[in-house]
C-alpha positions in Angstrom: -0.2 -0.2 0.0 1.3 3.2 -0.9 1.7 5.8 1.7 -0.3 9.3 1.0 1.6 12.0 3.3 -1.1 14.9 4.5 -2.0 17.1 1.4 -0.4 21.0 2.1 -3.9 22.3 0.4 -7.5 22.4 0.9 -10.3 22.6 -1.2 -11.3 26.4 -0.5 -14.9 25.4 -0.4 -14.9 21.6 0.6 -19.0 21.2 -0.1 -19.5 18.3 -2.2 -22.6 17.3 -1.0 -25.4 15.9 -3.2 -28.1 17.9 -1.7 -28.8 20.3 -0.8 -25.5 21.4 -3.1 -22.8 23.8 -2.6 -24.2 27.6 -3.1 -22.7 29.3 -5.9 -19.4 30.7 -5.6 -19.3 34.1 -3.8 -22.7 33.7 -2.3 -23.5 35.8 1.2 -27.0 36.0 2.8 -26.2 39.6 2.4 -26.3 39.8 -1.1 -30.0 38.4 -0.9 -32.8 40.7 -2.1 -34.6 40.9 1.5 -37.3 43.7 0.3 -39.9 40.8 0.3 -39.5 39.2 3.7 -42.1 39.7 6.1 -44.5 40.8 3.2 -47.4 38.4 2.1 -46.4 36.0 -1.3 -50.2 37.5 -2.5 -48.7 40.9 -2.1 -47.8 42.6 -5.1 -44.4 42.7 -4.5 -44.3 39.0 -3.4 -45.9 37.4 -6.4 -43.9 39.9 -8.7 -40.5 37.9 -7.2 -42.5 34.5 -7.5 -42.8 35.1 -11.3 -39.4 36.5 -11.6 -38.1 33.7 -10.9 -40.3 31.3 -13.0 -39.2 33.7 -15.9 -35.5 33.5 -15.0 -35.8 29.2 -15.0 -37.9 29.6 -18.3 -35.1 31.9 -19.7 -31.5 29.9 -18.4 -33.3 26.2 -18.8 -34.8 27.4 -22.6 -37.8 25.8 -21.7 -40.9 26.5 -24.3 -43.6 28.9 -24.3 -45.6 26.0 -24.4 -44.8 24.7 -21.1 -46.0 25.6 -17.5 -43.6 26.1 -14.9 -44.9 26.1 -11.8 -43.2 26.5 -8.0 -44.7 23.1 -5.6 -44.3 22.1 -2.0 -42.3 19.0 -1.3 -39.2 19.5 -3.1 -38.6 17.4 -6.1 -40.4 14.5 -4.6 -43.9 16.7 -3.9 -43.3 18.0 -7.7 -42.8 14.0 -8.8 -45.6 13.0 -6.4 -48.1 16.0 -7.7 -47.7 14.1 -11.1 -48.1 10.4 -10.7 -51.4 11.0 -8.2 -52.8 14.0 -11.0 -52.0 12.3 -14.2 -51.1 8.5 -13.9 -54.0 5.8 -14.1 -55.3 6.8 -17.4 -53.4 4.1 -19.4 -51.0 1.3 -18.9 -47.4 2.7 -17.0 -43.8 1.9 -17.6 -41.7 2.7 -14.4 -38.1 2.7 -15.0 -35.6 2.1 -12.1 -31.7 2.1 -11.9 -31.3 3.4 -8.7 -33.1 4.7 -5.4 -35.3 7.3 -6.0 -36.7 5.4 -9.0 -37.3 2.8 -7.2 -39.2 4.7 -4.8 -41.6 6.1 -7.6 -41.9 1.9 -8.6 -43.3 1.5 -5.1 -45.7 4.8 -5.3 -46.9 3.8 -8.2 -47.4 0.5 -8.2 -47.8 -0.4 -4.0 -49.9 2.7 -3.4 -51.6 3.8 -6.1 -52.2 0.3 -7.7 -51.7 1.5 -11.0 -51.0 -1.8 -14.1 -47.7 -1.1 -14.6 -44.5 -2.8 -16.4 -41.6 -2.4 -14.0 -37.9 -2.0 -16.1 -35.0 -2.0 -14.1 -31.6 -2.2 -14.3 -28.5 -2.6 -11.4 -27.1 -0.2 -9.8 -24.4 1.4 -12.6 -26.3 0.1 -15.7 -29.0 1.8 -17.6 -32.1 -0.1 -19.4 -32.4 -0.2 -22.8 -34.5 2.7 -23.0 -35.3 2.8 -26.9 -37.3 -1.0 -26.1 -39.9 1.0 -24.2 -42.9 0.8 -24.8 -44.0 4.5 -25.7 -48.1 3.9 -25.8 -47.8 3.5 -21.9 -47.2 6.8 -19.7 -43.1 6.3 -18.9 -41.6 7.2 -15.0 -38.2 7.5 -14.8 -35.1 9.9 -13.6 -33.4 11.7 -15.9 -30.1 11.2 -13.4 -29.4 9.1 -10.8 -28.8 10.7 -8.2 -27.1 7.8 -6.2 -26.0 5.2 -8.8 -24.3 8.2 -11.4 -25.9 6.9 -14.0 -28.1 9.5 -17.0 -29.5 9.4 -19.5 -27.6 10.6 -22.5 -30.4 12.2 -24.5 -33.9 12.1 -25.8 -33.6 10.4 -29.1 -34.9 7.3 -27.6 -38.4 9.4 -27.5 -40.8 9.0 -30.3 -42.7 12.3 -31.7 -46.1 10.2 -31.5 -45.7 8.5 -28.7 -49.4 7.9 -26.9 -48.2 8.0 -23.4 -47.0 10.8 -21.4 -43.0 11.2 -20.0 -42.6 11.9 -16.4 -39.0 12.8 -15.9 -37.8 13.3 -12.7 -34.5 15.4 -13.2 -33.9 17.3 -10.2 -29.9 16.4 -10.7 -30.3 16.9 -14.3 -31.7 20.6 -15.0 -29.0 23.1 -14.9 -26.6 21.1 -16.0 -27.4 18.6 -18.8 -29.3 19.6 -22.0 -32.9 18.9 -21.6 -35.5 17.8 -25.0 -38.5 20.2 -23.8 -39.9 18.7 -26.7 -39.9 14.8 -25.8 -40.6 15.3 -22.3 -44.0 16.0 -21.4 -43.5 16.3 -17.0 -40.6 17.6 -16.0 -39.4 18.1 -12.1 -36.4 19.7 -10.2 -35.4 21.3 -7.2 -33.6 24.3 -6.1 -31.1 22.6 -4.0 -29.1 20.5 -7.0 -27.5 22.1 -9.7 -27.9 25.9 -8.4 -27.3 25.3 -4.7 -30.6 26.5 -3.3 -32.7 25.5 -0.3 -34.8 23.0 0.1 -38.3 22.2 0.4 -39.6 23.5 -2.8 -39.6 22.0 -6.3 -40.5 22.7 -9.7 -43.1 21.2 -11.9 -42.8 21.6 -15.8 -46.0 20.8 -17.5 -45.6 20.5 -21.4 -49.2 20.9 -23.4 -49.9 16.9 -23.5 -49.6 17.1 -19.8 -52.1 19.5 -19.4 -54.1 18.0 -21.9 -54.6 14.9 -19.6 -55.1 16.4 -16.5 -58.0 18.4 -18.0 -59.3 14.9 -19.5 -59.0 12.6 -17.0 -59.9 12.7 -13.4 -58.3 9.7 -11.1 -60.0 7.2 -9.0 -58.3 8.2 -6.0 -58.9 11.6 -3.7 -56.1 14.2 -4.1 -54.8 15.7 -1.5 -55.3 19.5 -1.5 -51.6 20.1 -2.3 -52.0 17.6 -5.5 -54.7 19.3 -7.1 -53.4 21.4 -10.2 -57.3 21.3 -11.8 -60.7 22.6 -11.2 -64.0 22.0 -12.8 -62.1 20.1 -15.4 -59.9 22.7 -16.0 -56.4 23.7 -15.2 -55.5 26.2 -12.1 -53.3 28.5 -14.5 -52.7 30.6 -11.3 -50.3 27.9 -10.0 -48.4 28.6 -13.1 -48.0 32.6 -12.6 -47.0 32.8 -9.4 -50.0 31.8 -7.2 -48.6 29.0 -5.3 -50.6 26.1 -4.0 -49.4 27.4 -0.2 -47.2 29.8 1.2 -43.6 29.3 -0.1 -40.4 30.6 1.6 -39.9 34.0 0.0 -36.3 34.1 1.7 -35.8 30.5 -0.4 -37.5 32.2 -3.1 -34.9 35.2 -2.8 -31.8 32.7 -2.3 -33.6 31.0 -6.0 -33.5 34.3 -7.7 -29.6 35.1 -6.5 -28.5 31.9 -7.9 -30.5 32.1 -11.0 -29.1 35.7 -11.8 -25.4 34.1 -11.2 -26.3 32.1 -13.8 -27.4 33.9 -16.1 -24.0 36.1 -15.2 -21.8 33.8 -16.2 -23.3 32.8 -19.3 -26.5 31.3 -18.9 -26.9 27.4 -19.4 -24.1 26.6 -21.6 -21.8 27.8 -19.1 -23.4 26.2 -16.3 -22.9 22.5 -18.2 -19.4 23.6 -19.4 -18.7 23.8 -15.5 -20.3 20.3 -14.3 -18.4 18.9 -17.3 -15.5 20.4 -15.8 -15.8 19.0 -12.5 -16.6 15.6 -13.8 -14.0 15.4 -15.8 -11.1 16.1 -13.0 -12.6 13.7 -10.7 -12.7 11.0 -13.8 -8.6 12.2 -14.2 -8.1 11.0 -10.6 -10.0 8.1 -11.0 -8.3 7.0 -14.3 -5.1 7.2 -11.9 -6.0 5.8 -8.5 -6.2 2.0 -8.6 -8.3 1.6 -5.4 -11.6 3.5 -6.9 -13.4 3.0 -9.5 -16.7 4.5 -11.6 -20.0 3.0 -10.7 -21.4 3.9 -13.8 -19.8 1.2 -16.2 -20.8 3.0 -19.6 -18.8 6.7 -20.2 -21.6 7.7 -22.7 -24.3 7.7 -19.7 -22.0 8.8 -16.8 -23.1 12.0 -14.6 -21.3 15.0 -14.8 -23.4 16.3 -11.5 -23.5 12.8 -9.0 -20.8 11.4 -9.7 -20.7 7.7 -8.0 -17.7 5.5 -7.0 -16.9 2.5 -5.9 -13.8 0.0 -4.0 -12.0 -1.3 -6.2 -12.3 -5.2 -6.0 -8.4 -6.0 -5.2 -8.5 -3.0 -2.7 -11.3 -4.5 -0.6 -10.7 -8.2 -1.3 -11.7 -10.2 1.8 -14.1 -7.3 3.0 -17.8 -7.7 3.2 -20.5 -5.0 2.3 -20.6 -4.4 6.1 -16.8 -4.0 6.4 -17.1 -1.9 3.0 -19.6 0.6 4.3 -17.5 0.9 7.7 -14.8 1.8 5.4 -16.8 4.2 4.0 -18.5 5.9 7.0 -14.3 6.5 7.8 -13.4 8.1 4.9 -16.2 10.3 5.1 -15.3 10.9 8.7 -11.5 11.3 8.3 -12.3 14.3 5.7 -14.7 16.0 7.6 -12.5 16.6 10.8 -9.9 17.8 8.7 -12.3 20.2 6.5 -11.3 18.8 3.6 -14.6 17.4 2.2 -18.1 17.5 3.3 -20.6 14.7 2.7 -18.7 12.7 0.2 -20.0 9.0 1.2 -22.4 7.3 -0.9 -25.7 6.6 -0.7 -27.0 4.1 1.9 -28.7 1.8 -0.8 -26.4 2.7 -3.2 -22.8 -0.1 -3.2 -20.4 0.9 -0.6 -18.2 3.8 -2.3 -18.1 7.7 -2.5 -20.2 10.4 -4.0 -18.2 13.8 -5.3 -21.1 16.5 -6.3 -20.0 17.9 -9.4 -22.5 20.4 -9.9 -22.0 23.9 -11.7 -21.7 25.7 -8.4 -18.6 23.8 -7.7 -15.3 25.1 -8.1 -13.0 23.0 -10.9 -10.4 24.2 -8.5 -11.9 22.4 -5.6 -12.1 19.1 -7.1 -8.9 18.8 -8.3 -7.7 19.4 -4.7 -9.9 16.8 -3.4 -8.0 14.0 -4.9 -5.1 13.8 -3.0 -6.9 13.8 0.4 -9.2 11.0 -0.6 -5.8 9.7 -1.3 -4.5 10.3 1.9 -8.2 9.5 3.7 -7.7 5.5 1.8 -4.3 5.8 2.9 -5.6 6.8 6.8 -7.8 4.2 7.3 -6.1 1.2 5.8 -3.7 1.6 7.9 
């Protein structure tokens, strides 16, 4: 085993959590606009700030005017549940899962809503054959597997003449990957991922076909108030014009606006994607030079540029069972946190034992490059 000296230089911002994620460079709470605080979200000012956040979201992500954007409760989970409970059941569903959150949507649809569904799965690190999915069904999938590091590389597999809806949980993809909006009927995400916003709020994007479903179909089960998007068979348009279903945190809205304005200032979506790509490339360069670690995602073409998930090389942990490997992960993450060199780099609890390095756009590549030697040091410390 190689002895690694304690590195002399630490990441300036050691925040590598996969949610909530690092704040944008230069962020400071004193830089937030606070005029809306203490005001009603229904006041002229409060509503204007919410609408501003929606408008900036559309501008930066390039969401077409045909698609509606709403701020909803419950983070990305709330947005996904709104779509599942309100739209599914009109036809058969196909549930696609290759990591923890996709598995969660399978449970909700099959066991809770009891909807007829085909369940298509792939193991951690792999992607199912998307081209083989039955597009006469409603297809529910995660665009980027936050806990597996495997993403959908593009939307070429989605047919323009599909009969069912495509419902994409894209919480760790939006603002770091190109989304084919014309092929996606429902897209959900949260502020706390690529833009480093606060938790508790989600974004729900509805295409025309999703609106048509809402206005033409009523599910057999009762809907909680916070899931209801129609009244009298018509879409409640106010939800997508700043009239939120329940009271949002205007402080969180202002924080999101700050991140959106930062994104616009540095060059918009193209610049955000470039930053995430550079960060993921820096992790990959370290992995290629490091014998004890490997990518969890098997195919580079479907490897995430945000939630980069890693596993121990077989030879490096020979003789260690899963419990021992999980203990090793805990020791590595603990040693790095104690040194204030890296926070929250342990892999997700349901994933194979390993590390997870957030590489979204708010992380600086220089910090990712400084992280590698610290990971080697922590590995040596725990294996010594």
